[in-house]
N, CA, C, O and the ligand as a Tripos MOL2 file, in Angstrom:
@<TRIPOS>MOLECULE
protein
  293   291    74     0     0
PROTEIN
NO_CHARGES

@<TRIPOS>ATOM
      1 N          77.7430  226.6670   82.4430 N.3       1 MET1
      2 CA         77.5290  225.5630   81.5100 C.3       1 MET1
      3 C          78.5660  225.6250   80.3960 C.2       1 MET1
      4 O          78.8120  226.6850   79.8220 O.2       1 MET1
      5 N          79.1600  224.4970   80.1020 N.am      2 SER2
      6 CA         80.1790  224.4840   79.0680 C.3       2 SER2
      7 C          79.5480  224.4080   77.6850 C.2       2 SER2
      8 O          78.4100  223.9630   77.5320 O.2       2 SER2
      9 N          80.2960  224.8470   76.6830 N.am      3 ALA3
     10 CA         79.7600  224.9500   75.3310 C.3       3 ALA3
     11 C          79.6830  223.5910   74.6470 C.2       3 ALA3
     12 O          78.7340  223.3090   73.9150 O.2       3 ALA3
     13 N          80.6770  222.7590   74.8860 N.am      4 LYS4
     14 CA         80.6720  221.4730   74.2050 C.3       4 LYS4
     15 C          81.5840  220.4990   74.9230 C.2       4 LYS4
     16 O          82.4190  220.8840   75.7410 O.2       4 LYS4
     17 N          81.4080  219.2490   74.6010 N.am      5 VAL5
     18 CA         82.2820  218.2040   75.1260 C.3       5 VAL5
     19 C          82.8520  217.4580   73.9270 C.2       5 VAL5
     20 O          82.1110  217.0420   73.0370 O.2       5 VAL5
     21 N          84.1490  217.2950   73.9090 N.am      6 VAL6
     22 CA         84.7730  216.4660   72.8790 C.3       6 VAL6
     23 C          85.2590  215.1850   73.5440 C.2       6 VAL6
     24 O          85.5690  215.1590   74.7350 O.2       6 VAL6
     25 N          85.3170  214.1340   72.7510 N.am      7 GLN7
     26 CA         85.7710  212.8660   73.3100 C.3       7 GLN7
     27 C          86.5730  212.0890   72.2970 C.2       7 GLN7
     28 O          86.4300  212.2830   71.0900 O.2       7 GLN7
     29 N          87.4070  211.2180   72.7890 N.am      8 THR8
     30 CA         88.1970  210.3520   71.9250 C.3       8 THR8
     31 C          88.5290  209.0870   72.6980 C.2       8 THR8
     32 O          88.2970  208.9970   73.9030 O.2       8 THR8
     33 N          89.0720  208.1230   71.9900 N.am      9 ARG9
     34 CA         89.4550  206.8610   72.6000 C.3       9 ARG9
     35 C          90.9570  206.8100   72.8110 C.2       9 ARG9
     36 O          91.7320  207.1660   71.9240 O.2       9 ARG9
     37 N          91.3530  206.3720   73.9740 N.am     10 CYS10
     38 CA         92.7640  206.1060   74.2120 C.3      10 CYS10
     39 C          93.0740  204.6930   73.7230 C.2      10 CYS10
     40 O          92.1750  203.8680   73.5600 O.2      10 CYS10
     41 N          94.3610  204.4280   73.4930 N.am     11 GLU11
     42 CA         94.7530  203.0820   73.0590 C.3      11 GLU11
     43 C          94.4740  202.0210   74.1110 C.2      11 GLU11
     44 O          94.4020  200.8360   73.7890 O.2      11 GLU11
     45 N          94.3170  202.4280   75.3560 N.am     12 CYS12
     46 CA         94.0250  201.4610   76.4170 C.3      12 CYS12
     47 C          92.5300  201.2180   76.5770 C.2      12 CYS12
     48 O          92.1030  200.5720   77.5340 O.2      12 CYS12
     49 N          91.7300  201.7330   75.6410 N.am     13 GLN13
     50 CA         90.2790  201.5380   75.6010 C.3      13 GLN13
     51 C          89.5170  202.4660   76.5310 C.2      13 GLN13
     52 O          88.2900  202.3930   76.6060 O.2      13 GLN13
     53 N          90.2150  203.3270   77.2340 N.am     14 ALA14
     54 CA         89.5180  204.3600   77.9980 C.3      14 ALA14
     55 C          88.9330  205.3860   77.0180 C.2      14 ALA14
     56 O          89.4840  205.6130   75.9410 O.2      14 ALA14
     57 N          87.8350  205.9840   77.3990 N.am     15 THR15
     58 CA         87.2830  207.0880   76.6310 C.3      15 THR15
     59 C          87.6180  208.3790   77.3690 C.2      15 THR15
     60 O          87.3470  208.5280   78.5600 O.2      15 THR15
     61 N          88.2100  209.2990   76.6300 N.am     16 LEU16
     62 CA         88.6520  210.5660   77.2050 C.3      16 LEU16
     63 C          87.6800  211.6660   76.8120 C.2      16 LEU16
     64 O          87.2790  211.7780   75.6540 O.2      16 LEU16
     65 N          87.3120  212.4670   77.7840 N.am     17 PHE17
     66 CA         86.3770  213.5680   77.5510 C.3      17 PHE17
     67 C          87.0180  214.8750   77.9860 C.2      17 PHE17
     68 O          87.8060  214.9040   78.9310 O.2      17 PHE17
     69 N          86.6770  215.9570   77.2940 N.am     18 ALA18
     70 CA         87.0850  217.2930   77.7280 C.3      18 ALA18
     71 C          85.9060  218.2350   77.5510 C.2      18 ALA18
     72 O          85.2760  218.2730   76.4940 O.2      18 ALA18
     73 N          85.6230  218.9830   78.5830 N.am     19 GLU19
     74 CA         84.5930  220.0120   78.5040 C.3      19 GLU19
     75 C          85.2580  221.3210   78.1080 C.2      19 GLU19
     76 O          86.2510  221.7370   78.7050 O.2      19 GLU19
     77 N          84.6910  221.9640   77.0860 N.am     20 LEU20
     78 CA         85.2820  223.1820   76.5470 C.3      20 LEU20
     79 C          84.3280  224.3580   76.7140 C.2      20 LEU20
     80 O          83.1080  224.2080   76.6580 O.2      20 LEU20
     81 N          84.9110  225.5120   76.9170 N.am     21 THR21
     82 CA         84.1140  226.7280   76.8730 C.3      21 THR21
     83 C          83.9150  227.1220   75.4140 C.2      21 THR21
     84 O          84.4520  226.4780   74.5130 O.2      21 THR21
     85 N          83.1470  228.1750   75.1840 N.am     22 ALA22
     86 CA         82.8790  228.6310   73.8230 C.3      22 ALA22
     87 C          84.1540  229.0550   73.1130 C.2      22 ALA22
     88 O          84.2390  228.9500   71.8890 O.2      22 ALA22
     89 N          85.1430  229.5320   73.8520 N.am     23 ASP23
     90 CA         86.4140  229.9030   73.2220 C.3      23 ASP23
     91 C          87.4560  228.7940   73.3400 C.2      23 ASP23
     92 O          88.6580  229.0450   73.2450 O.2      23 ASP23
     93 N          86.9850  227.5730   73.5450 N.am     24 ARG24
     94 CA         87.8040  226.3470   73.4570 C.3      24 ARG24
     95 C          88.8300  226.2100   74.5610 C.2      24 ARG24
     96 O          89.8370  225.5220   74.3920 O.2      24 ARG24
     97 N          88.5900  226.8490   75.6750 N.am     25 CYS25
     98 CA         89.4220  226.5690   76.8280 C.3      25 CYS25
     99 C          88.8660  225.3340   77.5290 C.2      25 CYS25
    100 O          87.6550  225.1880   77.6960 O.2      25 CYS25
    101 N          89.7620  224.4590   77.9300 N.am     26 VAL26
    102 CA         89.3270  223.2620   78.6320 C.3      26 VAL26
    103 C          88.9980  223.6100   80.0820 C.2      26 VAL26
    104 O          89.8360  224.1520   80.8030 O.2      26 VAL26
    105 N          87.8030  223.3030   80.4920 N.am     27 VAL27
    106 CA         87.4120  223.5680   81.8750 C.3      27 VAL27
    107 C          87.4250  222.2950   82.7160 C.2      27 VAL27
    108 O          87.3820  222.3530   83.9450 O.2      27 VAL27
    109 N          87.4830  221.1490   82.0490 N.am     28 GLY28
    110 CA         87.5520  219.9130   82.8120 C.3      28 GLY28
    111 C          87.8240  218.7460   81.8990 C.2      28 GLY28
    112 O          87.3670  218.7180   80.7570 O.2      28 GLY28
    113 N          88.5690  217.7800   82.4040 N.am     29 GLY29
    114 CA         88.8420  216.5850   81.6230 C.3      29 GLY29
    115 C          88.6240  215.3610   82.4840 C.2      29 GLY29
    116 O          88.8970  215.3750   83.6840 O.2      29 GLY29
    117 N          88.1330  214.3050   81.8680 N.am     30 TYR30
    118 CA         87.9910  213.0640   82.6100 C.3      30 TYR30
    119 C          88.0610  211.8860   81.6540 C.2      30 TYR30
    120 O          87.9610  212.0440   80.4370 O.2      30 TYR30
    121 N          88.2310  210.7300   82.2150 N.am     31 ALA31
    122 CA         88.3610  209.5070   81.4330 C.3      31 ALA31
    123 C          87.4670  208.4520   82.0410 C.2      31 ALA31
    124 O          87.2920  208.3990   83.2580 O.2      31 ALA31
    125 N          86.8990  207.6100   81.1910 N.am     32 ALA32
    126 CA         86.0270  206.5390   81.6600 C.3      32 ALA32
    127 C          86.5040  205.2220   81.0720 C.2      32 ALA32
    128 O          86.8350  205.1390   79.8890 O.2      32 ALA32
    129 N          86.5360  204.2080   81.8990 N.am     33 ARG33
    130 CA         86.8790  202.8740   81.4290 C.3      33 ARG33
    131 C          86.2670  201.8720   82.3900 C.2      33 ARG33
    132 O          86.3390  202.0350   83.6080 O.2      33 ARG33
    133 N          85.6690  200.8430   81.8340 N.am     34 ALA34
    134 CA         85.0960  199.7510   82.6250 C.3      34 ALA34
    135 C          84.1450  200.2790   83.7030 C.2      34 ALA34
    136 O          84.1360  199.8060   84.8400 O.2      34 ALA34
    137 N          83.3410  201.2770   83.3050 N.am     35 GLY35
    138 CA         82.3170  201.7660   84.2060 C.3      35 GLY35
    139 C          82.7990  202.6970   85.2940 C.2      35 GLY35
    140 O          82.0190  203.1290   86.1430 O.2      35 GLY35
    141 N          84.0960  203.0090   85.2710 N.am     36 LYS36
    142 CA         84.6220  203.9350   86.2660 C.3      36 LYS36
    143 C          85.0460  205.2220   85.5910 C.2      36 LYS36
    144 O          85.3170  205.2490   84.3900 O.2      36 LYS36
    145 N          85.0990  206.2790   86.3650 N.am     37 ARG37
    146 CA         85.4480  207.5800   85.8200 C.3      37 ARG37
    147 C          86.5360  208.2110   86.6760 C.2      37 ARG37
    148 O          86.4510  208.2370   87.9040 O.2      37 ARG37
    149 N          87.5660  208.7220   85.9940 N.am     38 GLU38
    150 CA         88.6970  209.3390   86.6770 C.3      38 GLU38
    151 C          88.9330  210.7150   86.0850 C.2      38 GLU38
    152 O          88.6160  210.9670   84.9220 O.2      38 GLU38
    153 N          89.4830  211.5860   86.8800 N.am     39 THR39
    154 CA         89.8960  212.8880   86.3670 C.3      39 THR39
    155 C          91.1020  212.7160   85.4590 C.2      39 THR39
    156 O          92.0350  211.9850   85.7940 O.2      39 THR39
    157 N          91.0900  213.3810   84.3180 N.am     40 ALA40
    158 CA         92.2120  213.3330   83.3850 C.3      40 ALA40
    159 C          92.6280  214.7670   83.0690 C.2      40 ALA40
    160 O          91.8150  215.5520   82.5810 O.2      40 ALA40
    161 N          93.8700  215.1140   83.3370 N.am     41 PRO41
    162 CA         94.3260  216.4660   82.9690 C.3      41 PRO41
    163 C          94.2170  216.6590   81.4620 C.2      41 PRO41
    164 O          94.6580  215.8080   80.6890 O.2      41 PRO41
    165 N          93.6360  217.7650   81.0520 N.am     42 ALA42
    166 CA         93.4600  218.0400   79.6260 C.3      42 ALA42
    167 C          93.7230  219.5110   79.3620 C.2      42 ALA42
    168 O          93.5350  220.3700   80.2240 O.2      42 ALA42
    169 N          94.1650  219.7720   78.1350 N.am     43 HIS43
    170 CA         94.4090  221.1620   77.7590 C.3      43 HIS43
    171 C          94.2030  221.3040   76.2630 C.2      43 HIS43
    172 O          94.2970  220.3280   75.5190 O.2      43 HIS43
    173 N          93.9250  222.5010   75.8340 N.am     44 SER44
    174 CA         93.7190  222.7490   74.4120 C.3      44 SER44
    175 C          94.8620  223.5820   73.8590 C.2      44 SER44
    176 O          95.4780  224.3790   74.5660 O.2      44 SER44
    177 N          95.1310  223.3730   72.5550 N.am     45 ILE45
    178 CA         96.2450  224.0150   71.8570 C.3      45 ILE45
    179 C          95.7010  224.6100   70.5650 C.2      45 ILE45
    180 O          94.7420  224.0890   69.9950 O.2      45 ILE45
    181 N          96.3020  225.6850   70.1080 N.am     46 ASN46
    182 CA         95.8630  226.3290   68.8550 C.3      46 ASN46
    183 C          94.3790  226.6840   68.9080 C.2      46 ASN46
    184 O          93.6250  226.4040   67.9770 O.2      46 ASN46
    185 N          93.9860  227.2930   69.9940 N.am     47 LYS47
    186 CA         92.5610  227.5450   70.2060 C.3      47 LYS47
    187 C          91.9660  228.4870   69.1810 C.2      47 LYS47
    188 O          90.7500  228.5020   68.9860 O.2      47 LYS47
    189 N          92.8100  229.2780   68.5190 N.am     48 ASP48
    190 CA         92.2700  230.2900   67.6150 C.3      48 ASP48
    191 C          92.3150  229.8750   66.1510 C.2      48 ASP48
    192 O          91.9320  230.6620   65.2850 O.2      48 ASP48
    193 N          92.7670  228.6690   65.8480 N.am     49 GLY49
    194 CA         92.8730  228.2360   64.4680 C.3      49 GLY49
    195 C          91.5770  227.6230   63.9510 C.2      49 GLY49
    196 O          90.5810  227.5380   64.6690 O.2      49 GLY49
    197 N          91.6140  227.1940   62.6760 N.am     50 ALA50
    198 CA         90.4500  226.5410   62.0830 C.3      50 ALA50
    199 C          90.2220  225.1740   62.7240 C.2      50 ALA50
    200 O          89.0920  224.6990   62.8360 O.2      50 ALA50
    201 N          91.3120  224.5660   63.1360 N.am     51 ASN51
    202 CA         91.2280  223.3400   63.9210 C.3      51 ASN51
    203 C          91.9380  223.5850   65.2390 C.2      51 ASN51
    204 O          92.7750  224.4810   65.3480 O.2      51 ASN51
    205 N          91.6030  222.7990   66.2190 N.am     52 PHE52
    206 CA         92.3040  222.9240   67.4900 C.3      52 PHE52
    207 C          92.5970  221.5370   68.0190 C.2      52 PHE52
    208 O          91.9300  220.5620   67.6720 O.2      52 PHE52
    209 N          93.5960  221.4700   68.8550 N.am     53 ASP53
    210 CA         94.0210  220.1880   69.4110 C.3      53 ASP53
    211 C          93.6840  220.1370   70.8910 C.2      53 ASP53
    212 O          93.7720  221.1380   71.6020 O.2      53 ASP53
    213 N          93.3050  218.9810   71.3280 N.am     54 VAL54
    214 CA         93.1160  218.7520   72.7540 C.3      54 VAL54
    215 C          94.0430  217.6180   73.1630 C.2      54 VAL54
    216 O          94.0740  216.5600   72.5340 O.2      54 VAL54
    217 N          94.7870  217.8560   74.2160 N.am     55 GLY55
    218 CA         95.6900  216.8310   74.7370 C.3      55 GLY55
    219 C          95.2340  216.3800   76.1110 C.2      55 GLY55
    220 O          94.8100  217.1850   76.9400 O.2      55 GLY55
    221 N          95.3300  215.0640   76.3390 N.am     56 TRP56
    222 CA         94.9700  214.4820   77.6350 C.3      56 TRP56
    223 C          96.1550  213.6990   78.1760 C.2      56 TRP56
    224 O          96.9770  213.1840   77.4180 O.2      56 TRP56
    225 N          96.2270  213.6190   79.4620 N.am     57 LEU57
    226 CA         97.0960  212.6410   80.0930 C.3      57 LEU57
    227 C          96.1780  211.5490   80.6270 C.2      57 LEU57
    228 O          95.4380  211.7580   81.5880 O.2      57 LEU57
    229 N          96.2370  210.3830   79.9910 N.am     58 CYS58
    230 CA         95.3290  209.3040   80.3770 C.3      58 CYS58
    231 C          95.6850  208.8030   81.7840 C.2      58 CYS58
    232 O          96.8300  208.4230   82.0300 O.2      58 CYS58
    233 N          94.7170  208.8000   82.7050 N.am     59 PRO59
    234 CA         95.0110  208.3570   84.0790 C.3      59 PRO59
    235 C          95.1490  206.8430   84.1900 C.2      59 PRO59
    236 O          95.6360  206.3440   85.2050 O.2      59 PRO59
    237 N          94.7300  206.1050   83.1640 N.am     60 TYR60
    238 CA         94.7820  204.6460   83.2400 C.3      60 TYR60
    239 C          96.1040  204.0810   82.7520 C.2      60 TYR60
    240 O          96.6290  203.1300   83.3310 O.2      60 TYR60
    241 N          96.6460  204.6670   81.6820 N.am     61 CYS61
    242 CA         97.8640  204.0920   81.1160 C.3      61 CYS61
    243 C          99.0070  205.0990   81.0620 C.2      61 CYS61
    244 O         100.1340  204.7170   80.7470 O.2      61 CYS61
    245 N          98.7580  206.3660   81.3580 N.am     62 GLY62
    246 CA         99.8200  207.3610   81.4000 C.3      62 GLY62
    247 C         100.2210  207.9170   80.0530 C.2      62 GLY62
    248 O         101.1630  208.7050   79.9700 O.2      62 GLY62
    249 N          99.5210  207.5230   78.9810 N.am     63 ARG63
    250 CA         99.8550  208.0570   77.6620 C.3      63 ARG63
    251 C          99.4170  209.5220   77.5600 C.2      63 ARG63
    252 O          98.4540  209.9560   78.1930 O.2      63 ARG63
    253 N         100.1530  210.2500   76.7510 N.am     64 ASN64
    254 CA         99.6770  211.5470   76.2960 C.3      64 ASN64
    255 C          98.9120  211.3260   75.0060 C.2      64 ASN64
    256 O          99.4650  210.8200   74.0300 O.2      64 ASN64
    257 N          97.6460  211.7000   74.9970 N.am     65 VAL65
    258 CA         96.7830  211.4900   73.8400 C.3      65 VAL65
    259 C          96.4470  212.8540   73.2710 C.2      65 VAL65
    260 O          95.9400  213.7210   73.9820 O.2      65 VAL65
    261 N          96.7320  213.0490   71.9690 N.am     66 MET66
    262 CA         96.4570  214.3160   71.3170 C.3      66 MET66
    263 C          95.5070  214.0740   70.1640 C.2      66 MET66
    264 O          95.7280  213.1810   69.3470 O.2      66 MET66
    265 N          94.4470  214.8690   70.0960 N.am     67 ARG67
    266 CA         93.5030  214.7420   68.9960 C.3      67 ARG67
    267 C          93.1700  216.1220   68.4450 C.2      67 ARG67
    268 O          93.0920  217.1030   69.1840 O.2      67 ARG67
    269 N          92.9760  216.1750   67.1280 N.am     68 THR68
    270 CA         92.6130  217.4130   66.4650 C.3      68 THR68
    271 C          91.1140  217.4350   66.1930 C.2      68 THR68
    272 O          90.5430  216.4600   65.7050 O.2      68 THR68
    273 N          90.4990  218.5440   66.5090 N.am     69 PHE69
    274 CA         89.0610  218.7110   66.2730 C.3      69 PHE69
    275 C          88.8430  219.9260   65.3820 C.2      69 PHE69
    276 O          89.5890  220.9020   65.4600 O.2      69 PHE69
    277 N          87.8210  219.8640   64.5380 N.am     70 ALA70
    278 CA         87.4670  221.0150   63.7160 C.3      70 ALA70
    279 C          86.7340  222.0350   64.5750 C.2      70 ALA70
    280 O          85.8110  221.7020   65.3190 O.2      70 ALA70
    281 N          87.1590  223.2630   64.4540 N.am     71 ALA71
    282 CA         86.5860  224.3110   65.3070 C.3      71 ALA71
    283 C          85.1130  224.5400   65.0060 C.2      71 ALA71
    284 O          84.3650  224.9900   65.8730 O.2      71 ALA71
    285 N          84.6940  224.2330   63.7890 N.am     72 THR72
    286 CA         83.3130  224.4950   63.4160 C.3      72 THR72
    287 C          82.3850  223.3380   63.7440 C.2      72 THR72
    288 O          81.1630  223.4680   63.6660 O.2      72 THR72
    289 N          82.9720  222.2040   64.1120 N.am     73 ALA73
    290 CA         82.1360  221.0230   64.3440 C.3      73 ALA73
    291 C          81.3000  221.1910   65.6100 C.2      73 ALA73
    292 O          80.5340  220.2960   65.9670 O.2      73 ALA73
    293 ZN         94.9460  205.2170   78.2580 Zn       74 ZN74
@<TRIPOS>BOND
     1     1     2 1
     2     2     3 1
     3     3     4 2
     4     3     5 am
     5     5     6 1
     6     6     7 1
     7     7     8 2
     8     7     9 am
     9     9    10 1
    10    10    11 1
    11    11    12 2
    12    11    13 am
    13    13    14 1
    14    14    15 1
    15    15    16 2
    16    15    17 am
    17    17    18 1
    18    18    19 1
    19    19    20 2
    20    19    21 am
    21    21    22 1
    22    22    23 1
    23    23    24 2
    24    23    25 am
    25    25    26 1
    26    26    27 1
    27    27    28 2
    28    27    29 am
    29    29    30 1
    30    30    31 1
    31    31    32 2
    32    31    33 am
    33    33    34 1
    34    34    35 1
    35    35    36 2
    36    35    37 am
    37    37    38 1
    38    38    39 1
    39    39    40 2
    40    39    41 am
    41    41    42 1
    42    42    43 1
    43    43    44 2
    44    43    45 am
    45    45    46 1
    46    46    47 1
    47    47    48 2
    48    47    49 am
    49    49    50 1
    50    50    51 1
    51    51    52 2
    52    51    53 am
    53    53    54 1
    54    54    55 1
    55    55    56 2
    56    55    57 am
    57    57    58 1
    58    58    59 1
    59    59    60 2
    60    59    61 am
    61    61    62 1
    62    62    63 1
    63    63    64 2
    64    63    65 am
    65    65    66 1
    66    66    67 1
    67    67    68 2
    68    67    69 am
    69    69    70 1
    70    70    71 1
    71    71    72 2
    72    71    73 am
    73    73    74 1
    74    74    75 1
    75    75    76 2
    76    75    77 am
    77    77    78 1
    78    78    79 1
    79    79    80 2
    80    79    81 am
    81    81    82 1
    82    82    83 1
    83    83    84 2
    84    83    85 am
    85    85    86 1
    86    86    87 1
    87    87    88 2
    88    87    89 am
    89    89    90 1
    90    90    91 1
    91    91    92 2
    92    91    93 am
    93    93    94 1
    94    94    95 1
    95    95    96 2
    96    95    97 am
    97    97    98 1
    98    98    99 1
    99    99   100 2
   100    99   101 am
   101   101   102 1
   102   102   103 1
   103   103   104 2
   104   103   105 am
   105   105   106 1
   106   106   107 1
   107   107   108 2
   108   107   109 am
   109   109   110 1
   110   110   111 1
   111   111   112 2
   112   111   113 am
   113   113   114 1
   114   114   115 1
   115   115   116 2
   116   115   117 am
   117   117   118 1
   118   118   119 1
   119   119   120 2
   120   119   121 am
   121   121   122 1
   122   122   123 1
   123   123   124 2
   124   123   125 am
   125   125   126 1
   126   126   127 1
   127   127   128 2
   128   127   129 am
   129   129   130 1
   130   130   131 1
   131   131   132 2
   132   131   133 am
   133   133   134 1
   134   134   135 1
   135   135   136 2
   136   135   137 am
   137   137   138 1
   138   138   139 1
   139   139   140 2
   140   139   141 am
   141   141   142 1
   142   142   143 1
   143   143   144 2
   144   143   145 am
   145   145   146 1
   146   146   147 1
   147   147   148 2
   148   147   149 am
   149   149   150 1
   150   150   151 1
   151   151   152 2
   152   151   153 am
   153   153   154 1
   154   154   155 1
   155   155   156 2
   156   155   157 am
   157   157   158 1
   158   158   159 1
   159   159   160 2
   160   159   161 am
   161   161   162 1
   162   162   163 1
   163   163   164 2
   164   163   165 am
   165   165   166 1
   166   166   167 1
   167   167   168 2
   168   167   169 am
   169   169   170 1
   170   170   171 1
   171   171   172 2
   172   171   173 am
   173   173   174 1
   174   174   175 1
   175   175   176 2
   176   175   177 am
   177   177   178 1
   178   178   179 1
   179   179   180 2
   180   179   181 am
   181   181   182 1
   182   182   183 1
   183   183   184 2
   184   183   185 am
   185   185   186 1
   186   186   187 1
   187   187   188 2
   188   187   189 am
   189   189   190 1
   190   190   191 1
   191   191   192 2
   192   191   193 am
   193   193   194 1
   194   194   195 1
   195   195   196 2
   196   195   197 am
   197   197   198 1
   198   198   199 1
   199   199   200 2
   200   199   201 am
   201   201   202 1
   202   202   203 1
   203   203   204 2
   204   203   205 am
   205   205   206 1
   206   206   207 1
   207   207   208 2
   208   207   209 am
   209   209   210 1
   210   210   211 1
   211   211   212 2
   212   211   213 am
   213   213   214 1
   214   214   215 1
   215   215   216 2
   216   215   217 am
   217   217   218 1
   218   218   219 1
   219   219   220 2
   220   219   221 am
   221   221   222 1
   222   222   223 1
   223   223   224 2
   224   223   225 am
   225   225   226 1
   226   226   227 1
   227   227   228 2
   228   227   229 am
   229   229   230 1
   230   230   231 1
   231   231   232 2
   232   231   233 am
   233   233   234 1
   234   234   235 1
   235   235   236 2
   236   235   237 am
   237   237   238 1
   238   238   239 1
   239   239   240 2
   240   239   241 am
   241   241   242 1
   242   242   243 1
   243   243   244 2
   244   243   245 am
   245   245   246 1
   246   246   247 1
   247   247   248 2
   248   247   249 am
   249   249   250 1
   250   250   251 1
   251   251   252 2
   252   251   253 am
   253   253   254 1
   254   254   255 1
   255   255   256 2
   256   255   257 am
   257   257   258 1
   258   258   259 1
   259   259   260 2
   260   259   261 am
   261   261   262 1
   262   262   263 1
   263   263   264 2
   264   263   265 am
   265   265   266 1
   266   266   267 1
   267   267   268 2
   268   267   269 am
   269   269   270 1
   270   270   271 1
   271   271   272 2
   272   271   273 am
   273   273   274 1
   274   274   275 1
   275   275   276 2
   276   275   277 am
   277   277   278 1
   278   278   279 1
   279   279   280 2
   280   279   281 am
   281   281   282 1
   282   282   283 1
   283   283   284 2
   284   283   285 am
   285   285   286 1
   286   286   287 1
   287   287   288 2
   288   287   289 am
   289   289   290 1
   290   290   291 1
   291   291   292 2
@<TRIPOS>SUBSTRUCTURE
     1 MET1         2 RESIDUE 1 A MET
     2 SER2         6 RESIDUE 1 A SER
     3 ALA3        10 RESIDUE 1 A ALA
     4 LYS4        14 RESIDUE 1 A LYS
     5 VAL5        18 RESIDUE 1 A VAL
     6 VAL6        22 RESIDUE 1 A VAL
     7 GLN7        26 RESIDUE 1 A GLN
     8 THR8        30 RESIDUE 1 A THR
     9 ARG9        34 RESIDUE 1 A ARG
    10 CYS10       38 RESIDUE 1 A CYS
    11 GLU11       42 RESIDUE 1 A GLU
    12 CYS12       46 RESIDUE 1 A CYS
    13 GLN13       50 RESIDUE 1 A GLN
    14 ALA14       54 RESIDUE 1 A ALA
    15 THR15       58 RESIDUE 1 A THR
    16 LEU16       62 RESIDUE 1 A LEU
    17 PHE17       66 RESIDUE 1 A PHE
    18 ALA18       70 RESIDUE 1 A ALA
    19 GLU19       74 RESIDUE 1 A GLU
    20 LEU20       78 RESIDUE 1 A LEU
    21 THR21       82 RESIDUE 1 A THR
    22 ALA22       86 RESIDUE 1 A ALA
    23 ASP23       90 RESIDUE 1 A ASP
    24 ARG24       94 RESIDUE 1 A ARG
    25 CYS25       98 RESIDUE 1 A CYS
    26 VAL26      102 RESIDUE 1 A VAL
    27 VAL27      106 RESIDUE 1 A VAL
    28 GLY28      110 RESIDUE 1 A GLY
    29 GLY29      114 RESIDUE 1 A GLY
    30 TYR30      118 RESIDUE 1 A TYR
    31 ALA31      122 RESIDUE 1 A ALA
    32 ALA32      126 RESIDUE 1 A ALA
    33 ARG33      130 RESIDUE 1 A ARG
    34 ALA34      134 RESIDUE 1 A ALA
    35 GLY35      138 RESIDUE 1 A GLY
    36 LYS36      142 RESIDUE 1 A LYS
    37 ARG37      146 RESIDUE 1 A ARG
    38 GLU38      150 RESIDUE 1 A GLU
    39 THR39      154 RESIDUE 1 A THR
    40 ALA40      158 RESIDUE 1 A ALA
    41 PRO41      162 RESIDUE 1 A PRO
    42 ALA42      166 RESIDUE 1 A ALA
    43 HIS43      170 RESIDUE 1 A HIS
    44 SER44      174 RESIDUE 1 A SER
    45 ILE45      178 RESIDUE 1 A ILE
    46 ASN46      182 RESIDUE 1 A ASN
    47 LYS47      186 RESIDUE 1 A LYS
    48 ASP48      190 RESIDUE 1 A ASP
    49 GLY49      194 RESIDUE 1 A GLY
    50 ALA50      198 RESIDUE 1 A ALA
    51 ASN51      202 RESIDUE 1 A ASN
    52 PHE52      206 RESIDUE 1 A PHE
    53 ASP53      210 RESIDUE 1 A ASP
    54 VAL54      214 RESIDUE 1 A VAL
    55 GLY55      218 RESIDUE 1 A GLY
    56 TRP56      222 RESIDUE 1 A TRP
    57 LEU57      226 RESIDUE 1 A LEU
    58 CYS58      230 RESIDUE 1 A CYS
    59 PRO59      234 RESIDUE 1 A PRO
    60 TYR60      238 RESIDUE 1 A TYR
    61 CYS61      242 RESIDUE 1 A CYS
    62 GLY62      246 RESIDUE 1 A GLY
    63 ARG63      250 RESIDUE 1 A ARG
    64 ASN64      254 RESIDUE 1 A ASN
    65 VAL65      258 RESIDUE 1 A VAL
    66 MET66      262 RESIDUE 1 A MET
    67 ARG67      266 RESIDUE 1 A ARG
    68 THR68      270 RESIDUE 1 A THR
    69 PHE69      274 RESIDUE 1 A PHE
    70 ALA70      278 RESIDUE 1 A ALA
    71 ALA71      282 RESIDUE 1 A ALA
    72 THR72      286 RESIDUE 1 A THR
    73 ALA73      290 RESIDUE 1 A ALA
    74 ZN74       293 GROUP 0 **** ****
């Protein structure tokens, strides 16, 4: 079971999700748009800082989407 799921919106209106372990490693990424769900490659950066970044490659529009999350949230 993963520790948490973070999500964000891509500019193409897809919603990007990443499942994280307790130490903020990404175990799975996916994207949802218009009722469909696709696998989205995702990875985490700066896992040991006060904040960490998660990057996705959106499968719908091909953008690289990077978002910063607070580690304590
Ligand atoms: Zn997109």
